[in-house]
N, C-alpha and C positions, 0 to 999 in steps of 0.2 A: 695106281688106281684112280678111278674117276672121283673118288670122295677123299683123296689123300690132302694132307697138309704139307705143302712144299715151301721151303725157306730158300730164297735166291740171295745168296751172299755176294755182294758186288753186282747188283741187279742192273746198274747203268740206267739206260732209258726204259727199261722194262720190256724189251722185246721178247725174251724168253719166258718171262713171267706172264705176259699177255697171251702168248701162244698156248701155255699151259692152262691158263684160265679160261680162254675161250673154248678149248677143246673139251671141257667138262665143268659145267656150271656149279657142280657140287664140290669141286676141287677148290681149296683156299690157298692163295699164293700170298706170301709175305716177303717183299723184297727189302733188302737193306743196302744202302749205297751212301758213301761219304760225300759225294758230289752233290750239293743242294740243288744246283741248277737241274741235273739229271733227274732228281727225285721230283722237282716241281713239274717237269715235262711228263714224267711217268704218272704222277698223281692226277694230272689234268687232261690226260688223253679222253678224247670223246667217248670211246667205247668201254671205258673202265667200268667193270661191274663191281658189286659189292664184295665179291669174292677175292679181289686183288687190291692189295695195298703196298704202299712204299714208305720207308722211314729213313731219315738221314741217320747214318751210324757209321763210325769208323770200325773196321773189322778187327783192328788190334785190340785185343783184350775183350772182344765181344763174346758174351756167353749166348749163343743162339737159342731161340725157343724150341721146344720139342717139335719134331717133325717126322713125317714119313719119309721125306727126302730133303736132301740139301743139294744145292747146285752151287758150285764154285767154278764159274766160267770165266777164264781169262783174268783172274784176280790174285791168285796166290803169289805170283812173282813180284807183286807190289808190296809184300810183307817180308820182314826179315825171316830167316830160316826158323828161329825159335818161335816166332809168331805163327808161321804156317803150321808148324807141328801142333802148337796149342789150339789152333782154330780147328783142325782136323780132329784132335782128340776131344774138343768140346762138342763138336758135331756128333761124334761117336757116342759120347755120354748121353746126349739128348735124342739120339736116333731111336725111334719107335720100332717095335718088332717087325721084322720083315722089311725094314726100311733100307734106304740106299743113299750113299754120298756119291754125287756125280762131279768129278773133277776133270775139267778141260783146261789144259794150260800148255805152254811151251815147256818142254822137258829138256834140260841142259844136255848138249852133246857137242862133241868137236867135229861138227860137219856143217855143210852149206845150209842145210835146212834150218838148223838152229841159228845160224848167222842171219838168215832172212828173218826169223822170228825176232831176234834182238833188234834188228834193224827197224822193223815195223813198229815195234813198241817204242823205240826211241822217238820215231816220227810222231806217233800218237801223243806221247808226252810233250814233245817239243812244240807241236802245233796246239797244244792245249786241250785236245780231245779227252785225254785221261790225266789224271793228277797222280803224281808220285811225291812221297815224302823225301825219298832219297834214291839210292841206286836200286835196280832191279835185281831180284834174286830168283833165278830159275832153278827150280827143284830138279834133281836127277830122278830117273826112274827108280834107281835102287834107293833113293832117299824116301820116296813115297811108299815104297814096298816095306821099308823098315818101320815107318810110322804105322802102317796098316798092320804089320806083324805085331808090334807093340800093343796095338788096340784090339787085337784079336779079329781083324777084318779080312774078309776074302778080297782078292784082287782080280779084276777082269779087265783086260785092255780091250776096249770096245771099238775104237777107231784111231786111225793114224792118218794125218794129212801127208800128201806127197811132196808138197813144196815147202812146208814149214815144219817145225818140231812140235806143233800143237797135236796133242793126243787126248782121248777121252778114256779115262779109267773110272770103273764103277767099284766102289767099296760097300761091301755088305757084311752083316754079322754073320758069324757061324751059327747056324741053326742046330739046336739040340746039344 
């Protein structure tokens, strides 16, 4: 909705946050990113409105603020599996009624698409574009569906990329 409070977990330079904020000035966007350089760039963009903010934060152990929507775009694989689960469950606990959790990530599979995803992520880390504390942990589709079931969330697979294993899944609370 145009007046939603959106929390972007792993916001990077803030591109998604900015697009959401620009498209509705009543919408508030709160980005969390562990890379201080990216947060500085995001917070100092020329056209940042009062409805968009960014904070330096490590997602491990983070309790996200209440929100209408959470965005986890290309970030879960940087967390160990237990932390992935905890973050999704924490989002669910703080998800406002009729809210949604949008997860876009590479999902583990034994195919060329996932090999490409792993390779591009290794390049991103190796070149210093992204920071990793250790090895990457790509969740399986069965794994995220199990967490969703544990949390009582509906699962909708919204998009699938043709060349990589990146997919968008939308998690929503059961109504009624």
